[in-house]
C-alpha positions in Angstrom: 0.0 0.0 0.0 1.4 3.4 -1.0 1.7 6.2 1.5 -1.1 8.2 -0.3 -3.4 5.2 0.0 -2.6 4.8 3.7 -3.4 8.4 4.4 -6.7 8.0 2.6 -7.6 4.9 4.7 -6.7 6.8 7.9 -8.8 9.7 6.8 -11.8 7.5 6.1 -11.5 6.1 9.6 -11.0 9.4 11.4 -13.9 11.2 9.6 -16.3 8.7 11.3 -15.2 9.6 14.8 -16.9 12.1 17.2 -15.4 15.5 17.8 -14.3 14.5 21.3 -12.3 11.5 19.9 -10.8 13.6 17.1 -9.5 16.1 19.5 -7.7 13.2 21.3 -6.4 11.9 18.0 -4.6 15.2 17.4 -2.1 14.2 20.0 -1.2 10.9 18.4 1.3 12.4 15.9 2.0 15.5 13.8 0.6 14.1 10.6 -2.8 13.3 12.3 -2.8 16.8 13.9 -2.2 18.4 10.5 -4.9 16.2 8.8 -7.6 16.8 11.4 -6.9 20.6 11.5 -7.1 21.1 7.8 -10.0 22.9 6.3 -10.7 20.0 3.9 -11.0 17.5 6.7 -13.2 19.8 8.8 -15.6 20.3 5.9 -15.5 16.6 5.1 -16.3 15.7 8.7 -19.1 18.3 8.8 -20.8 16.9 5.7 -20.5 13.4 7.1 -22.1 14.5 10.4 -24.9 16.3 8.6 -25.6 13.3 6.4 -25.5 10.9 9.3 -28.2 12.9 11.2 -30.3 13.4 8.1 -30.3 9.7 7.2 -30.9 8.5 10.8 -34.6 7.7 10.6 -34.7 6.7 14.2 -34.6 10.4 15.3 -36.0 13.6 14.0 -33.6 16.5 14.5 -30.7 17.2 16.7 -31.4 20.5 18.5 -29.7 22.8 21.0 -31.0 25.1 23.7 -29.5 27.4 26.3 -30.3 27.2 30.0 -32.3 30.0 31.5 -31.8 30.5 35.2 -31.9 33.4 37.7 -28.1 33.3 38.0 -27.1 32.7 34.4 -29.5 34.1 31.7 -28.5 33.0 28.2 -30.4 33.7 25.0 -29.8 31.4 22.1 -29.4 33.5 18.9 -29.0 30.5 16.6 -26.9 27.6 15.5 -25.2 26.7 12.2 -22.7 24.0 11.2 -21.8 23.2 14.8 -21.4 26.9 15.9 -23.8 28.6 18.2 -24.4 32.3 18.9 -25.6 33.2 22.3 -26.3 36.4 24.2 -25.3 36.8 27.9 -28.1 39.0 29.3 -26.3 39.7 32.6 -23.4 41.5 30.9 -24.6 42.2 27.3 -21.9 40.0 25.7 -22.5 38.3 22.4 -20.5 35.0 21.8 -20.0 32.6 18.9 -18.7 29.3 20.1 -18.3 25.6 19.2 -19.6 23.6 22.1 -17.9 20.5 20.9 -14.4 21.9 20.7 -15.1 24.6 23.3 -13.7 27.4 21.2 -15.2 30.8 21.9 -15.2 34.1 20.1 -16.4 37.3 21.8 -18.2 39.7 19.4 -18.0 43.5 19.6 -20.6 45.1 21.8 -24.1 45.8 20.5 -26.5 46.3 23.3 -29.7 44.3 22.6 -33.0 45.9 23.7 -36.2 44.1 24.7 -38.0 44.7 21.4 -35.7 43.1 18.9 -35.2 40.2 16.6 -32.0 38.4 15.8 -30.5 35.5 13.9 -27.3 33.6 13.0 -26.3 31.5 10.0 -23.8 30.6 7.3 -23.3 32.5 4.1 -22.2 29.8 1.6 -21.2 32.4 -1.1 -18.5 34.0 1.1 -17.9 31.0 3.4 -18.6 33.3 6.3 -20.9 33.3 9.3 -23.2 36.2 10.0 -25.1 37.6 13.0 -28.1 39.9 12.4 -30.0 42.0 14.9 -33.1 44.2 14.4 -34.2 47.0 16.6 -37.8 48.4 16.5 -37.7 52.2 16.2 -40.9 54.1 15.8 -42.4 52.7 12.5 -39.4 50.7 11.2 -37.0 47.9 12.2 -33.4 48.8 11.8 -31.2 45.8 11.0 -27.5 45.5 11.9 -25.2 42.8 10.5 -21.8 41.4 11.6 -19.7 38.8 9.7 -17.2 36.8 11.6 -14.5 37.7 9.0 -14.8 41.4 9.4 -16.0 41.4 13.0 -17.6 44.8 12.5 -21.3 45.8 12.9 -22.8 47.4 9.8 -26.3 48.9 9.2 -28.2 47.0 6.5 -31.4 49.0 6.2 -34.6 50.0 7.8 -37.8 48.0 6.9 -41.4 48.8 7.6 -42.0 45.6 9.6 -42.6 45.2 13.3 -41.5 42.1 15.2 -44.5 40.3 16.8 -42.3 39.6 19.8 -38.7 39.6 20.9 -37.9 36.6 18.7 -35.1 34.4 17.4 -35.1 33.9 13.7 -35.5 30.4 12.2 -32.6 29.4 9.9 -33.4 27.3 6.9 -31.7 27.1 3.4 -29.4 30.0 3.9 -32.2 32.4 5.1 -33.4 33.6 8.5 -37.2 33.9 9.0 -39.2 35.9 11.5 -42.9 36.5 12.2 -43.6 40.2 11.5 -46.3 42.7 11.0 -46.2 44.6 7.7 -46.8 48.2 8.8 -48.2 49.2 5.4 -51.2 46.9 5.7 -51.0 45.6 9.3 -50.9 42.0 8.1 -48.9 39.3 9.9 -46.3 37.8 7.5 -43.0 36.0 7.5 -40.0 38.2 6.8 -37.1 36.2 5.3 -33.5 37.5 5.1 -31.2 35.9 2.5 -27.7 35.7 4.1 -25.9 35.6 0.7 -27.8 38.4 -1.1 -28.4 40.3 2.2 -31.9 41.1 1.0 -35.4 40.7 2.6 -38.3 38.8 1.1 -41.9 38.7 2.4 -43.7 35.4 2.6 -47.5 35.4 3.0 -49.2 33.3 5.6 -52.0 30.9 4.7 -55.4 32.6 4.7 -57.0 29.9 6.8 -54.3 29.6 9.5 -55.1 30.6 13.1 -52.7 33.5 13.8 -53.1 33.4 17.6 -50.1 32.1 19.6 -48.4 31.4 16.3 -44.7 30.3 16.1 -42.2 29.3 13.4 -40.1 26.1 13.4 -38.4 23.5 11.2 -39.7 20.0 10.7 -38.5 17.5 8.1 -36.3 20.2 6.4 -39.3 22.5 5.9 -40.4 25.8 7.5 -43.6 25.2 9.6 -46.2 27.2 11.5 -47.6 25.9 14.7 -49.7 27.2 17.6 -48.5 27.1 21.1 -51.1 26.4 23.9 -50.8 29.0 26.6 -51.8 26.4 29.2 -50.1 23.1 28.4 -47.3 24.6 26.2 -48.1 21.8 23.8 -47.2 22.6 20.2 -49.7 21.7 17.5 -48.5 21.5 13.9 -50.6 23.4 11.4 -48.9 24.3 8.2 -45.7 23.3 6.3 -44.1 25.4 3.5 -43.4 22.9 0.7 -41.6 23.4 -2.6 -42.6 22.1 -6.0 -41.0 23.1 -9.4 -39.2 26.0 -7.7 -42.6 27.3 -6.3 -43.4 27.4 -2.6 -46.9 26.6 -1.2 -48.4 26.0 2.2 -49.7 22.6 3.0 -51.9 21.9 6.0 -50.7 18.9 8.0 -51.9 16.9 11.1 -50.8 18.0 14.6 -48.4 15.0 14.8 -46.9 15.5 11.4 -43.1 14.7 11.4 -43.0 14.5 15.2 -40.2 12.0 16.1 -37.6 11.7 18.8 -35.5 14.8 18.8 -32.0 14.7 20.3 -31.8 17.7 22.7 -28.4 19.2 23.6 -28.3 21.5 26.6 -25.7 24.2 26.5 -23.4 24.7 29.5 -21.3 27.8 30.1 -18.7 28.5 32.7 -17.4 32.0 33.0 -14.1 31.7 34.9 -13.6 35.4 35.5 -11.9 34.8 38.8 -9.0 32.9 37.1 -5.9 34.7 35.7 -6.6 33.3 32.3 -8.0 36.5 30.9 -11.7 35.9 31.7 -11.6 32.5 30.0 -15.0 31.2 29.1 -15.7 27.5 28.7 -18.8 26.4 26.8 -19.9 22.9 26.0 -22.9 20.6 25.5 -24.5 18.9 28.5 -26.1 15.5 28.6 -28.5 14.7 25.8 -32.0 13.5 26.1 -34.8 12.5 23.7 -38.1 14.3 23.3 -41.0 13.0 21.2 -43.8 15.6 21.9 -42.6 18.3 19.5 -41.9 20.7 22.3 -38.6 21.8 20.7 -39.8 22.4 17.1 -38.7 26.1 17.2 -35.2 25.4 18.7 -32.2 25.6 16.4 -30.9 22.5 14.7 -27.5 21.5 15.8 -24.7 19.3 14.4 -21.4 18.4 16.1 -18.4 19.7 14.1 -14.8 20.9 14.2 -15.7 24.3 12.7 -13.9 27.2 14.4 -15.6 30.5 15.3 -12.4 32.2 14.4 -13.1 32.3 10.7 -10.1 32.8 8.4 
């Protein structure tokens, strides 16, 4: 066997390992460390992880959520390719991190108000990750955008839409979606922001849908609308946005449509500000559990990866 063939065999074995095992394998030898750290291998491993989750018919989606306690209030902005963006409410700090590798990147300050919407996702055209935040001001929402490559907040534009509530955007197919009110006609709509084109598109809601206690989510790789019971907090599926011949249409579905066992990862964060390690922050995933009642439909989809928040 030639050396090139041997490297290929090693790669095929390593790419099937979990992130925790791959981090240990970096210490085996210099060649393994170089291989596992390469962009090509990181992308290869990410694609394998995504395909494994997508083709695992025993579970629905792998999702991630942040704990919310009196002592440590975290808001989950979004998740993409193994990276998560979170907001620490107690100090106003925005972070992008990989819970699997425990890499953390602090973002420049942008104070979030109560009446705002936000999102996080991957721009495939520039191979960059973007954070978007919208502030409601009088009759418009002003959106700010930060890319991890530039690390600078920029104003995108003002739009005549009002967030229905302080809400996290739902990421799907390179776009972030929010429930909004069009201030021109007072109708409830979905406002979609394309991360590559950096442009907004309005998506109409079904005429027959009940717009009370309405939420957005993702089920079976499709955008969905569901109602949230104010008493039992049970989520009832209502409509799914399907695509046929490049055209999108809403399809009404049963309440239990696509509800399977979701793997839930709970985020853990340790702020070691008392240590001399320059306010080192450790972030990782806690124990997983399965949920089959559809309670986490609106929570971000998560995949374990080696992707670094320090984008080059």
